TILUM-750760 format. One record per residue: residue number from 0; x, y, z of N, C-alpha, C in turn. Coordinates in pm, whole numbers. Layout:
! TILUM-750760
   nr    n_px    n_py    n_pz   ca_px   ca_py   ca_pz    c_px    c_py    c_pz
  NUM       X       Y       Z       X       Y       Z       X       Y       Z
...
//
This chain:
! TILUM-750760
   nr    n_px    n_py    n_pz   ca_px   ca_py   ca_pz    c_px    c_py    c_pz
    0    1049     264     222    1124     142     205    1272     172     223
    1    1347      67     257    1491      81     274    1559       3     163
    2    1649      70      92    1724       8     -16    1870      48      -1
    3    1955     -54      19    2098     -30      38    2124      74     148
    4    2056      51     259    2076     128     383    2029     272     375
    5    1951     306     274    1894     440     266    1742     430     269
    6    1678     527     335    1533     531     346    1475     613     231
    7    1384     551     156    1318     618      45    1167     617      64
    8    1105     719      13     959     722       6     918     699    -139
    9     834     599    -160     783     570    -294     658     654    -317
   10     651     721    -431     537     809    -460     476     774    -595
   11     345     771    -596     267     757    -719     212     895    -753
   12     258     953    -861     218    1087    -900     109    1077   -1007
   13     -10    1116    -970    -121    1110   -1065    -109    1221   -1169
   14    -183    1205   -1277    -178    1303   -1385    -215    1442   -1336
   15    -313    1451   -1248    -361    1581   -1201    -289    1630   -1076
   16    -181    1564   -1035    -107    1602    -916     -50    1743    -935
   17     -62    1831    -833      -8    1967    -847     140    1964    -884
   18     176    2038    -986     314    2043   -1030     350    1939   -1134
   19     260    1844   -1161     287    1744   -1264     241    1799   -1399
   20     336    1846   -1478     304    1900   -1610     347    1805   -1721
   21     368    1678   -1685     414    1581   -1784     302    1530   -1872
   22     179    1546   -1826      65    1497   -1902      32    1352   -1878
   23     104    1286   -1785      78    1146   -1757     110    1116   -1611
   24      69    1001   -1565     106     956   -1430     245     893   -1434
   25     308     882   -1317     439     816   -1309     470     784   -1163
   26     579     710   -1143     628     678   -1008     762     748    -986
   27     798     765    -857     929     818    -825     964     782    -682
   28    1093     789    -651    1141     770    -515    1204     900    -465
   29    1185     927    -335    1243    1043    -271    1333     994    -158
   30    1457    1037    -157    1549    1009     -47    1503    1090      73
   31    1453    1024     177    1389    1094     288    1485    1187     361
   32    1608    1143     384    1703    1224     458    1754    1342     376
   33    1792    1317     253    1850    1422     169    1746    1508      99
   34    1627    1451      77    1526    1522       1    1542    1510    -149
   35    1640    1432    -194    1663    1415    -337    1548    1339    -402
   36    1503    1387    -517    1398    1320    -593    1463    1245    -708
   37    1447    1114    -711    1509    1033    -816    1429    1044    -946
   38    1489    1008   -1059    1421    1021   -1188    1288     944   -1190
   39    1187    1002   -1254    1058     933   -1264    1067     810   -1353
   40     976     717   -1331     970     596   -1414     826     547   -1416
   41     798     448   -1498     664     391   -1504     560     487   -1559
   42     598     566   -1657     504     662   -1713     376     596   -1764
   43     262     651   -1722     133     597   -1764      80     484   -1679
   44     160     437   -1581     115     330   -1493      56     388   -1365
   45     -10     302   -1286     -87     352   -1174     -78     259   -1052
   46    -107     316    -935    -131     242    -810     -15     148    -777
   47     107     202    -777     224     120    -754     247      83    -608
   48     318     -26    -588     359     -70    -455     502    -123    -464
   49     590     -74    -375     732    -109    -381     765    -222    -284
   50     855    -312    -328     897    -426    -249    1044    -452    -275
   51    1123    -466    -168    1267    -490    -181    1296    -636    -148
   52    1375    -698    -234    1424    -833    -204    1569    -843    -247
   53    1654    -867    -146    1798    -875    -168    1846    -746    -235
   54    1905    -755    -352    1964    -638    -415    1877    -579    -526
   55    1746    -611    -522    1658    -558    -625    1534    -493    -564
   56    1482    -398    -639    1359    -328    -602    1253    -365    -704
   57    1136    -405    -655    1025    -443    -741     907    -348    -717
   58     837    -313    -823     716    -232    -812     603    -303    -885
   59     499    -339    -811     379    -396    -871     280    -283    -894
   60     201    -292   -1001     113    -181   -1038       8    -228   -1137
   61     -71    -134   -1188    -169    -164   -1292    -148     -69   -1410
   62    -189    -115   -1527    -176     -32   -1646    -277      81   -1646
   63    -391      55   -1584    -494     159   -1569    -583     122   -1452
   64    -647     221   -1393    -740     194   -1284    -849     102   -1337
   65    -867     -10   -1271    -972    -102   -1314    -937    -180   -1439
   66    -807    -188   -1475    -768    -270   -1588    -780    -418   -1556
   67    -739    -504   -1651    -762    -647   -1632    -635    -724   -1599
   68    -525    -655   -1562    -404    -728   -1527    -317    -645   -1434
   69    -223    -713   -1368    -122    -647   -1286      13    -657   -1355
   70     101    -561   -1324     233    -556   -1385     340    -551   -1278
   71     462    -594   -1316     575    -589   -1224     696    -530   -1297
   72     759    -429   -1234     883    -371   -1285     993    -400   -1184
   73    1119    -400   -1229    1229    -425   -1136    1351    -341   -1172
   74    1433    -316   -1070    1553    -235   -1088    1655    -275    -983
   75    1783    -260   -1016    1887    -283    -916    1960    -155    -878
   76    1911     -38    -930    1976      88    -895    1878     205    -878
   77    1748     181    -891    1642     283    -880    1647     385    -994
   78    1731     362   -1092    1741     453   -1207    1695     384   -1335
   79    1747     265   -1357    1714     188   -1477    1611      81   -1441
   80    1503      73   -1519    1392     -16   -1487    1362    -110   -1603
   81    1323    -230   -1568    1282    -327   -1669    1151    -284   -1733
   82    1125    -341   -1850     992    -325   -1908     891    -397   -1819
   83     771    -343   -1803     673    -410   -1718     631    -544   -1776
   84     620    -645   -1687     573    -775   -1731     448    -813   -1651
   85     364    -891   -1713     237    -927   -1651     256   -1029   -1541
   86     182   -1010   -1433     172   -1108   -1326      24   -1135   -1306
   87     -17   -1220   -1210    -156   -1266   -1205    -257   -1154   -1212
   88    -357   -1177   -1290    -468   -1085   -1302    -598   -1161   -1291
   89    -702   -1100   -1336    -833   -1164   -1332    -911   -1114   -1452
   90    -892   -1178   -1567    -964   -1134   -1688   -1113   -1117   -1660
   91   -1164   -1002   -1699   -1305    -974   -1675   -1333    -904   -1544
   92   -1232    -891   -1457   -1246    -819   -1330   -1162    -693   -1332
   93   -1201    -594   -1256   -1124    -472   -1244   -1010    -491   -1144
   94    -889    -452   -1183    -770    -469   -1099    -726    -334   -1042
   95    -685    -335    -914    -645    -210    -849    -514    -228    -772
   96    -515    -219    -640    -394    -216    -559    -334    -354    -535
   97    -205    -356    -498    -134    -479    -467     -42    -458    -346
   98       3    -568    -287     107    -566    -184     178    -700    -186
   99     312    -696    -183     393    -817    -190     472    -832     -61
  100     485    -954     -11     569    -980     105     641   -1114      87
  101     747   -1132     165     817   -1260     172     754   -1339     285
  102     718   -1465     258     653   -1550     357     724   -1685     359
  103     819   -1701     451     896   -1825     455     983   -1838     333
  104     960   -1944     254    1040   -1969     134     970   -1925       6
  105     866   -1845      19     794   -1802    -100     758   -1654     -88
  106     709   -1600    -199     654   -1465    -202     502   -1477    -214
  107     433   -1382    -154     287   -1379    -163     244   -1238    -201
  108     151   -1229    -294      96   -1100    -334     -51   -1095    -299
  109     -93    -985    -240    -234    -956    -221    -276    -864    -335
  110    -387    -895    -399    -432    -808    -508    -581    -779    -494
  111    -615    -658    -532    -748    -601    -508    -829    -602    -638
  112    -948    -664    -631   -1035    -673    -748   -1167    -603    -723
  113   -1218    -542    -828   -1348    -475    -822   -1450    -546    -908
  114   -1534    -469    -977   -1645    -522   -1055   -1595    -613   -1169
  115   -1682    -705   -1218   -1816    -731   -1166   -1812    -808   -1034
  116   -1911    -781    -951   -1915    -838    -817   -2021    -945    -806
  117   -2001   -1035    -710   -2106   -1132    -677   -2224   -1056    -618
  118   -2338   -1121    -613   -2461   -1054    -571   -2450    -995    -431
  119   -2380   -1063    -341   -2372   -1018    -203   -2239    -952    -171
  120   -2164    -913    -273   -2031    -859    -252   -2032    -707    -257
  121   -1921    -649    -211   -1898    -505    -216   -1758    -483    -271
  122   -1735    -366    -333   -1597    -336    -371   -1522    -297    -243
  123   -1405    -340    -223   -1325    -422    -313   -1297    -553    -240
  124   -1258    -659    -311   -1225    -786    -249   -1079    -819    -277
  125   -1011    -874    -175    -870    -908    -187    -852   -1058    -214
  126    -759   -1088    -304    -722   -1226    -334    -570   -1239    -324
  127    -521   -1364    -328    -380   -1388    -299    -322   -1490    -397
  128    -194   -1469    -429    -121   -1563    -515      20   -1579    -458
  129      86   -1690    -493     220   -1718    -442     317   -1738    -557
  130     447   -1718    -526     551   -1736    -626     680   -1780    -558
  131     760   -1857    -630     891   -1895    -580    1000   -1800    -626
  132     971   -1721    -732    1076   -1643    -796    1033   -1503    -839
  133     914   -1458    -802     861   -1328    -841     835   -1317    -992
  134     837   -1430   -1059     810   -1432   -1202     690   -1517   -1237
  135     679   -1634   -1173     569   -1726   -1200     479   -1732   -1077
  136     350   -1708   -1097     257   -1693    -986     144   -1794    -995
  137      95   -1837    -878     -18   -1930    -868    -120   -1873    -771
  138    -242   -1851    -820    -345   -1800    -730    -381   -1909    -629
  139    -401   -1870    -504    -428   -1963    -396    -577   -1988    -384
  140    -617   -2113    -399    -759   -2150    -393    -817   -2117    -256
  141    -932   -2052    -256   -1003   -2023    -133    -947   -1908     -52
  142    -837   -1847     -98    -774   -1739     -22    -831   -1605     -66
  143    -900   -1538      24    -958   -1407      -5    -985   -1334     125
  144   -1013   -1206     112   -1046   -1125     229   -1137   -1012     184
  145   -1237    -980     266   -1320    -864     242   -1446    -888     162
  146   -1489   -1012     151   -1613   -1038      77   -1733    -981     155
  147   -1818    -909      84   -1939    -856     145   -1922    -724     216
  148   -1799    -671     223   -1775    -542     289   -1679    -460     203
  149   -1675    -329     228   -1578    -245     159   -1440    -274     216
  150   -1342    -293     128   -1206    -324     172   -1109    -273      66
  151   -1009    -195     107    -915    -140      10    -777    -119      70
  152    -685     -63      -9    -551     -23      34    -478    -134     108
  153    -445    -244      42    -383    -359     111    -236    -338     147
  154    -195    -393     259     -54    -406     295     -38    -538     368
  155      51    -625     319      66    -760     369     204    -779     432
  156     206    -842     551     331    -877     617     319   -1020     671
  157     434   -1084     700     434   -1222     748     538   -1239     858
  158     493   -1288     975     583   -1314    1087     534   -1435    1166
  159     627   -1523    1202     600   -1634    1293     480   -1719    1251
  160     468   -1744    1121     362   -1832    1073     229   -1765    1049
  161     219   -1634    1067      94   -1561    1045     112   -1452     942
  162       9   -1435     858      -1   -1319     770     -75   -1208     843
  163     -22   -1088     835     -87    -971     893    -131    -883     777
  164    -262    -865     766    -318    -795     650    -380    -664     696
  165    -316    -553     657    -364    -419     688    -447    -370     570
  166    -560    -308     599    -651    -270     492    -743    -157     537
  167    -802     -91     440    -896      17     466   -1036     -39     482
  168   -1110      19     576   -1249     -22     599   -1332     101     632
  169   -1456     106     582   -1543     218     618   -1631     263     504
  170   -1681     385     516   -1766     446     414   -1765     598     433
  171   -1830     669     342   -1826     815     347   -1913     872     459
  172   -1999     788     518   -2080     835     629   -2005     831     761
  173   -1935     721     788   -1865     705     915   -1715     728     904
  174   -1663     742     783   -1521     762     762   -1447     632     733
  175   -1319     645     696   -1238     531     657   -1121     515     754
  176   -1101     392     802    -998     362     899    -913     245     850
  177    -789     241     896    -703     127     865    -717      22     975
  178    -742    -101     932    -761    -213    1022    -656    -320     991
  179    -643    -419    1081    -556    -532    1055    -624    -661    1100
  180    -609    -764    1019    -652    -899    1055    -535    -992    1029
  181    -538   -1111    1089    -430   -1205    1062    -484   -1344    1031
  182    -400   -1422     966    -440   -1555     922    -316   -1641     907
  183    -332   -1771     933    -223   -1865     911    -226   -1924     771
  184    -340   -1909     701    -355   -1975     571    -416   -1887     462
  185    -446   -1761     492    -508   -1667     399    -651   -1706     362
  186    -707   -1799     437    -845   -1842     415    -931   -1806     535
  187    -888   -1847     653    -960   -1815     778    -891   -1696     845
  188    -971   -1597     887    -915   -1472     937    -965   -1440    1077
  189    -880   -1375    1154    -920   -1325    1286   -1014   -1206    1269
  190   -1073   -1166    1379   -1150   -1042    1380   -1055    -925    1359
  191   -1096    -827    1280   -1008    -714    1250    -991    -622    1371
  192    -872    -563    1379    -837    -472    1487    -808    -333    1429
  193    -842    -229    1504    -818     -92    1459    -670     -58    1468
  194    -615      -2    1362    -476      41    1359    -466     193    1354
  195    -536     255    1258    -532     400    1240    -671     456    1230
  196    -700     559    1310    -824     634    1298    -790     774    1249
  197    -883     840    1183    -855     978    1139    -867    1070    1260
  198    -772    1166    1268    -761    1254    1384    -726    1395    1339
  199    -761    1490    1420    -731    1629    1387    -581    1658    1390
  200    -505    1586    1470    -361    1615    1475    -286    1558    1355
  201    -357    1500    1258    -293    1465    1132    -265    1588    1045
  202    -322    1700    1081    -307    1821    1000    -169    1884    1021
  203     -66    1808     984      72    1854     999     148    1829     870
  204     261    1895     858     347    1875     742     476    1808     787
  205     523    1714     706     648    1647     738     766    1742     720
  206     754    1834     626     863    1930     603     853    2045     702
  207     966    2114     720     975    2216     825     915    2350     784
  208     900    2376     654     860    2510     611     744    2507     511
  209     628    2456     550     513    2460     459     474    2605     428
  210     429    2626     306     389    2760     264     256    2799     326
  211     223    2929     327      91    2970     378     -24    2900     304
  212      -7    2880     173    -112    2812      97    -128    2667     142
  213     -16    2601     168     -22    2462     215     -84    2454     354
  214     -48    2544     442    -107    2545     576    -258    2570     569
  215    -298    2660     481    -441    2688     468    -515    2568     411
  216    -453    2499     316    -518    2381     256    -540    2273     359
  217    -441    2247     445    -459    2143     545    -558    2186     654
  218    -560    2314     686    -653    2362     789    -798    2351     744
  219    -820    2370     614    -957    2372     561   -1003    2236     508
  220    -913    2142     496    -946    2014     433   -1041    1931     519
  221   -1127    1859     451   -1213    1761     519   -1129    1638     552
  222   -1140    1588     673   -1062    1471     712   -1152    1362     766
  223   -1176    1261     682   -1255    1144     722   -1181    1016     689
  224   -1048    1023     685    -974     913     626    -837     895     691
  225    -800     768     716    -663     731     754    -633     602     680
  226    -566     614     566    -557     500     474    -418     485     415
  227    -402     379     334    -281     357     254    -155     353     341
  228    -165     282     452     -51     266     542      61     185     474
  229     185     230     497     301     151     459     410     180     562
  230     490      79     596     596     102     693     715      12     669
  231     828      50     729     950     -28     721    1035       4     844
  232    1134     -80     869    1226     -55     979    1343      30     931
  233    1375     133    1012    1488     218     977    1532     295    1101
  234    1664     305    1120    1718     385    1230    1678     335    1368
  235    1662     203    1381    1628     146    1511    1481     151    1548
  236    1395     185    1455    1252     190    1483    1170     171    1357
  237    1042     201    1369     948     184    1258     918     321    1197
  238     929     330    1065     897     452     991     774     422     906
  239     669     503     919     543     475     851     490     600     780
  240     421     577     670     347     683     603     203     637     583
  241     112     733     580     -27     703     548     -94     829     495
  242    -215     816     448    -286     926     384    -404     971     470
  243    -422    1102     479    -543    1155     542    -608    1254     444
  244    -736    1280     464    -808    1370     374    -952    1326     360
  245   -1007    1341     239   -1149    1312     220   -1176    1183     144
  246   -1072    1108     105   -1086     983      30   -1165    1005    -100
  247   -1156    1127    -152   -1229    1159    -275   -1145    1246    -367
  248   -1012    1241    -351    -926    1317    -439    -842    1423    -371
  249    -876    1458    -247    -796    1554    -171    -734    1481     -54
  250    -607    1445     -69    -538    1367      33    -404    1432      66
  251    -355    1403     186    -229    1457     234    -147    1343     295
  252     -15    1357     289      73    1255     342     101    1279     490
  253      88    1175     570     124    1180     711     241    1087     736
  254     329    1125     829     444    1043     866     435    1010    1014
  255     463     886    1050     459     843    1190     580     755    1219
  256     621     752    1345     733     669    1387     696     596    1516
  257     757     480    1535     735     402    1656     865     333    1695
  258     887     318    1824    1010     255    1874     989     105    1884
  259     980      39    1768     959    -106    1764     998    -157    1627
  260     999    -289    1612    1023    -351    1483     889    -376    1412
  261     896    -412    1284     774    -449    1212     705    -566    1281
  262     784    -666    1318     728    -784    1384     657    -745    1513
  263     721    -664    1596     660    -623    1723     532    -545    1700
  264     532    -459    1600     411    -381    1571     296    -472    1529
  265     322    -565    1440     217    -656    1393     161    -740    1507
  266     251    -799    1587     207    -886    1695     134    -810    1806
  267     158    -679    1818      99    -602    1928     -53    -599    1923
  268    -111    -619    1804    -257    -616    1792    -322    -747    1833
  269    -241    -850    1860    -296    -981    1890    -229   -1044    2011
  270    -197    -962    2108    -128   -1014    2229    -212   -1113    2305
  271    -345   -1096    2302    -434   -1182    2377    -504   -1285    2288
  272    -442   -1315    2174    -503   -1410    2083    -577   -1337    1973
  273    -633   -1412    1880    -698   -1353    1762    -815   -1265    1799
  274    -880   -1292    1906   -1000   -1214    1941    -969   -1103    2040
//
């Protein structure tokens, strides 16, 4: 994400993350150019997603994996953070990932729900809510995505009257890929298009001097996954991160760049119409 003309990487550090001796999960930002790691925040929270609007940074998250509500934190300096406040949830349903975007004169959040499931459903299903102020939210009737199939890792964007919804699709037999579908109303959706497939050339490090242990870990890792895509515009192009690995606890960060805008990237999957 870009905040005040600087590119930052948002990181969710799990309790078992190598080097995390705090005894809890937390979030942090890393200045991509300088390598500076900003102070951790959101101790004990999980599955965060960062969103910038004007002069503030917002992070949506959950109190626990599969909890019954979503939370929102905010900051105007990336150092001091508000207490988390509740935003739309689904009492009785498991809550997981989120993604927020600006859509015209409103904000829209995609949120991921798990069990209990309908008889013909699969984890996970995406639902949507809108807000005028990032404080008061209204769930959108009939708006959902991914019923009956596996669907995870949401990322939502909006351009020229269409929502572009990037998400994970697949299984442990055929692997997990990032796909995109679009919709004008969050109810009716186009056929999904392939965005990211898992590839052997993902076995790279963004930093210049990986250790022998790190090189060995990436060389030996199982790779059936290209997930958790996020991107922003910076330096005249698109800067993206995503995860590769086994989708079972061993994952690695990949970085990609493209000479285009977010809008151009989203529209490129639908040049010939929705199909």
